[in-house]
N, C-alpha and C positions, 0 to 999 in steps of 0.2 A: 475023438473029432468034436464029437458032441458036446463033449465036457469042455473042453478047448474053447468053445465059441458062446458056450453058457457065462465063464470065468471073465471071457474077453467085456462080453457085453453089462456083467456087472460092475466090473473096473468102470466102463465107458458111463455108468448111470453114478457113480460114486462123483467120478469127476463133476460133471453137469451139477450135481447138488451142492457140491462145495463150491463151485464156481457161483451160483447164484446166490449161496449164502452171504459171501464175500463183498458181492457188490451189495445188497443190501444192506448190510454193515456199514461200507462206504457212503453209501447214500444217506444214511441215518446220519453218520457224522458230520456232513458235509450241510445237512437241515440246521443242526444243531449249534454247529459253526456261525452260522450266518445268522441266525436269529439270535444270537446271543450276541455278536457282532452289529446288529441292526439296532438291537434293545440298547447296549451301550452308545452307541451313537447319539439316538433318541434323548436317552438320559442327559447324555451329556449337553447336549445341542439346547434341552429345555432350562437346564441350570444357569446356564450362559447366559441367555435371553432374560432369564428372570433377575440373575443376578444386576444387568447391564440396567435391564428397566430401572430396579431400586436406585441404582446408583445415581442414574439418570434426574431420578424425582429427590433424589436426597440434594444435589445438586441445585436444583430448581427452588427447592426449598430454602436454601442457604441465601440464595442471590437475594430473593423476596423479601429477605427480613435482614437485610443489613447493617440497619440503623435503628439503634436502642429506640424504647419507648417514649424515654423523654425528648430525643431527638425528632421521632417523627412527630410527636404532637408538637412541636415547636415548629416543623416545617407546615404541619397543616396549617398552623394558627397563621402562620406568616402568609403563607398563600391567600388566606380566606382578605386578611388585613390589606393585602396587597391589592386586588382584585376590587376592595372598597375603596381604596385611594382612587385608581385610575377612574372607577364609577361618579364618584362626588368630584374629582377635579373635570372631568368632562361635564357634567352641572355645573360648578363653578364658571368654568369658561365661558359658559352661556350664557349665565344668568346672572353673574356677580357685575356689580354698576362701579364698585369701588375700583381700580387698575391695580393695587396692591392684590387684592384679594383675587382677581382674575389672573393676574401675573402667576401667584400661587398654586391655583388650578391648573393651569397650564402645567408649569412644573411637576405637579402631581402625576399628570399624564404620562408626560416623559420619563422621568425617573424612575415612577414603579412597573410602568411597563417594561422598562430595560430588568429589575430586578425580577419580576415576575417571570421573564421568558428565563435567566438567570438559574430561579431557583427550581424551574420546571425542568431545565434541563440536570441537574444535579440530583432533582428527587428521582426522574427515569432512571438515571445511571445508580441509584441508591436500590432500585426497585420498589418507590414509592408512588401509589397515584394517590396524585391530588384531589382535593374537593374540586367539585365544577362549579359549586356559586357560593357565593356569599351566606353568612351565617343570619338569622333572624334580627339581631342586632343591628347589624349594618343595614337589613331592609327597611326597618324601622326609620334609621336615621334618615335614610334615602326618601323615605316617606314625607317625614318631616320635613324635610327641606325644600321636596318638591312643590310645597303648600306655602310657602316663603316666598317674597321677592323685595328688592331693591334692597334696601339698608338693613332689613330685618334678615334678608337672606345671608347679607355678606357678614352680618354678626355673628349669626346661628354658625355658618360654614367653619368663619376661622376659629371661633372658640371651640367647635367639635375637633376640629384638626390640632388645635394647641394640645386639648386633653389626651387624643388617640396619639400623637406624637410622644407625649411624655410619657405614655405608658409603652410604646414600641421602642423608644431609646431602653428604657429599662431594662427591656427584656430581651434585647440585642446584646446591652452590655454584660447581664449574666450567661447568655447563652455563648458569648466571644471567650467566656472562662469555663463555662460546665459543658459543654458539646461533649461527645465522646468520640464523634467522627471528625477526622483530620481536615474533610473536603469541607463538610459542613461548616467548622468551626474559622475556616479561611474565609468561605462567604461570607458569614456573619461579621466578621472582623471588617473586610473590604468594605461593606454596606454602611455599618454602623455611622459613619461619618457623613453618610449623604442623609442619614435619617436625621441626623443633630442639627446640621445644616438647615433640614426644613423644619425642625421644631422653632429654631431661630427664626428662619423667615417667618414663622405663624405668628410668634409673639410679638416681631415689629409688626406685620400687618394687623393686627389684633389690637396694638398702641395708637394706632393711627386713626382706628375707628371709633374712637373716645369723644 
């Protein structure tokens, strides 16, 4: 009887030991699976976020450089010239004594304000930031004219406008053929007749001042 009891006790202890070992093995496997899954998800999420960020940055860079270097230079120069035309036109509108010169100044303000607005919209669509002020040469011209009055102002202003528009017309004629961006080429081609008309008007006004 004692031997039977001892045998049963040994069997019971062996069963308990086996059960504990199996549970430990199961828990270990579960922990490993959970850790692996978490690490894989974190790695995938991190890689995806990085790739998305890189793609977004690339797209932004592309949008910011949609014009060629030559086209961008032309746009910036045209913007500076347009601002100068408006500023000097306002001065002529108030200071000129000759009616033709005064009328020309008014025309400069009207036409170049419109052209400047169109160019600004075009530049924004191409990711180009235009200059906020005129260049030093334009400031020097304005300073010179601000010190003149009467007929001296009329002659100096209109002479500068003839010279300036001769240069502008040549640049716009060249850009109407050479511009790489089709939208810029279309705007230049559309604007060119206005500048040619300005040049004609300036020459006629200058001839009457002799």
